[in-house]
C-alpha positions in Angstrom: 98.7 58.3 105.6 95.5 60.7 104.5 96.4 62.7 106.9 99.6 63.3 106.2 99.3 64.2 102.7 97.0 67.0 103.3 99.6 68.2 105.8 102.0 68.0 102.9 99.6 69.7 100.6 99.0 72.9 102.3 102.5 72.7 103.7 103.9 73.0 100.1 101.2 75.9 99.7 102.5 77.8 102.5 106.0 77.4 101.2 105.7 78.6 97.8 103.7 81.5 98.5 106.8 82.7 101.1 109.3 81.7 98.8 108.1 83.2 95.5 110.3 85.7 94.2 108.9 89.4 95.3 107.7 91.7 92.2 109.6 95.2 92.5 107.7 98.2 91.2 108.3 102.0 91.5 107.0 104.7 89.8 108.0 107.7 87.1 110.0 110.0 89.7 112.9 111.4 88.2 116.0 111.4 89.4 115.3 108.4 91.3 113.4 106.0 88.6 112.5 107.0 85.1 113.2 105.3 81.8 116.2 106.3 79.8 116.4 107.1 75.9 117.0 103.1 75.3 113.8 102.2 77.4 116.0 101.1 80.3 115.0 101.6 83.9 117.4 103.5 86.1 117.7 106.4 88.3 119.6 107.2 91.4 116.8 105.5 93.5 116.1 102.2 90.8 120.0 101.8 91.1 120.4 101.5 94.6 117.6 99.5 95.5 118.7 96.9 92.2 122.2 96.4 94.5 120.3 95.7 97.4 118.4 93.2 95.3 121.7 92.0 94.3 122.7 91.2 97.5 119.7 89.2 98.5 119.9 87.0 95.7 117.0 88.6 93.8 116.7 88.7 89.8 116.9 92.5 90.2 113.8 93.1 87.7 112.1 96.4 88.6 109.1 97.5 86.7 107.5 101.1 86.5 103.6 101.7 86.9 101.7 104.5 87.4 101.7 105.3 91.0 98.0 104.5 91.4 98.0 100.9 89.9 101.1 100.0 91.7 99.8 101.2 95.0 96.8 98.6 94.2 98.8 95.9 93.0 100.4 96.4 96.8 97.4 96.6 98.6 95.6 93.7 96.6 98.6 91.1 95.5 101.2 88.8 97.5 104.9 89.0 96.7 105.2 93.0 96.2 107.4 95.8 97.0 106.8 99.1 96.0 109.0 102.0 96.7 109.6 105.0 97.3 106.4 104.5 99.4 105.4 107.2 102.2 105.1 105.1 106.0 102.2 106.9 107.5 100.5 105.8 110.5 97.5 104.9 108.2 99.7 102.6 106.1 101.5 100.9 108.6 99.8 97.9 109.4 98.6 97.4 106.0 102.6 96.5 104.7 106.0 95.3 105.7 108.8 98.0 105.4 112.6 98.1 104.6 114.0 101.3 104.8 114.2 104.5 105.2 115.5 105.1 101.5 114.4 109.0 101.4 113.5 111.8 103.5 110.7 114.5 101.9 109.1 117.6 103.1 106.0 118.6 101.0 103.4 120.9 100.8 101.3 123.3 98.5 103.3 125.3 95.5 102.4 127.8 93.5 103.5 130.0 90.5 105.4 132.9 92.6 103.9 135.9 90.7 100.5 134.8 91.8 101.7 135.7 95.5 99.5 133.3 97.2 100.3 133.4 100.9 98.7 130.6 103.3 98.6 130.8 107.3 96.9 127.5 107.8 95.8 124.4 106.1 92.5 125.1 106.1 93.2 128.3 104.4 94.0 126.0 101.7 90.4 125.0 101.4 89.0 128.0 100.4 91.2 128.5 97.0 90.0 127.7 93.8 91.5 124.2 93.2 94.0 121.8 94.1 95.8 119.6 92.1 97.9 116.3 93.9 97.6 113.0 92.5 95.6 110.0 93.2 96.3 107.7 95.9 99.4 109.3 96.8 99.8 109.8 100.4 99.5 113.8 99.6 96.3 113.0 98.3 95.4 110.7 100.9 96.0 113.1 103.5 93.9 115.8 102.2 90.9 113.9 101.7 91.5 112.6 105.5 91.3 116.4 106.4 88.1 117.2 104.6 89.2 118.9 101.4 86.9 118.9 99.0 88.6 121.4 96.3 91.1 118.4 94.8 91.6 117.6 91.0 93.5 114.1 91.1 95.4 113.0 88.0 97.6 110.3 87.5 100.6 111.5 87.4 102.4 115.0 89.2 103.2 116.3 85.8 99.8 116.4 84.9 99.0 118.9 88.4 102.3 120.9 87.2 100.7 121.7 83.6 97.7 122.6 84.9 99.2 124.6 87.4 101.0 126.7 84.2 98.2 126.7 82.4 96.0 128.4 85.6 93.4 125.5 85.7 94.5 125.3 89.4 95.5 127.3 92.4 98.0 125.2 94.0 100.0 121.5 93.5 101.2 119.5 96.2 104.7 118.3 95.5 108.0 117.8 98.1 111.2 119.7 97.9 113.4 116.9 96.5 110.9 116.5 93.6 110.6 120.1 92.6 113.5 120.7 90.3 113.1 117.7 88.3 109.2 117.8 88.0 109.7 121.9 87.0 112.7 120.4 84.5 110.1 117.8 82.6 107.6 120.9 82.1 110.2 122.9 80.7 110.1 126.0 83.4 112.5 127.0 85.7 111.8 126.0 89.4 112.5 129.4 90.6 109.0 130.3 89.0 107.4 128.1 91.4 107.3 129.3 95.3 106.5 127.4 98.5 103.3 128.7 100.0 102.7 126.1 103.0 104.8 123.4 104.4 102.3 120.2 105.4 104.7 117.6 106.7 107.7 115.4 106.6 107.9 111.6 105.7 110.4 109.2 105.5 110.1 106.9 102.5 110.4 103.5 102.3 110.4 99.9 100.2 107.0 98.7 101.2 106.0 94.7 100.9 102.9 93.2 101.0 101.8 91.6 104.1 102.4 87.7 103.4 106.2 88.4 102.7 107.8 86.5 105.6 109.4 88.0 108.3 112.8 86.6 107.9 113.0 88.0 104.0 112.1 91.6 105.3 114.8 91.1 107.7 117.4 90.1 105.4 116.3 93.1 103.5 116.7 95.5 106.0 120.0 94.0 107.3 121.4 94.3 103.7 120.3 98.0 103.5 121.7 99.0 107.0 125.0 97.5 105.6 125.2 99.6 102.5 124.6 102.4 104.5 127.8 101.2 106.9 129.8 100.5 103.9 129.2 103.5 101.8 127.4 102.4 99.0 124.0 104.0 99.6 125.8 107.6 100.0 127.5 106.5 96.7 124.3 106.2 94.6 122.5 109.4 96.2 125.9 112.1 96.3 125.2 114.7 93.9 121.9 113.9 93.5 120.1 114.3 96.4 120.6 117.3 99.3 123.3 116.0 101.4 121.6 117.1 104.6 118.9 114.4 103.5 121.6 111.7 102.5 123.2 112.1 106.3 119.7 112.4 107.9 119.1 108.7 106.7 122.4 106.9 106.2 122.2 106.1 109.9 121.6 102.3 110.2 121.1 102.5 114.0 118.3 105.7 114.0 115.1 104.7 114.7 113.2 106.7 112.2 109.4 105.6 112.8 107.6 104.4 116.4 
């Protein structure tokens, strides 16, 4: 009887940890994730994920946090989901993955009239300062490649403001974030120019390692079904480039080795 009680206790703990509702987090990233003038969290990606959550009988609650805080929470706590998270080789074994939900190309951007030209990644190490926001995959990449000329704020908009004030020479951003970032800063995206493309990534919903494989599979199958029935494309059409939507709308394509 004693051993049965001990077994039941640990069995109950195991089930609680695996059945607890997942806390879903994102960052401020217009037009995918933002707060409207009523303080409601919305955006193309938020609404798409919210529909996914509805279909898997999740409450659909989504919170916005600064990226560094959200990413640390994902690393340190159980039952967390964070989007949009770049699926990189370095992160592959840290989390479980559902997606992809976006594809982005990223690189160094400068003010166009500065006429900065780069022919290699190493040449960027020679510019005065580069702004890239902290704990993002872009800053992780640059630190891994021994960049020492980095400024690391917590939000990408801070980088663009520093660029316009001539406090940094380059910023990192993605092709799909450029227009909305420029709009927030009150400038035209035509004032900026891509001086070097670094890489292309697929973005996913990343989940804590403790989340049961069965639940991850259910989320993935639900997303695949949304791609097949046209729901996924409906949320993105007219907001993100058609080429990107079509590329990630194939539920049968293998996106990551």
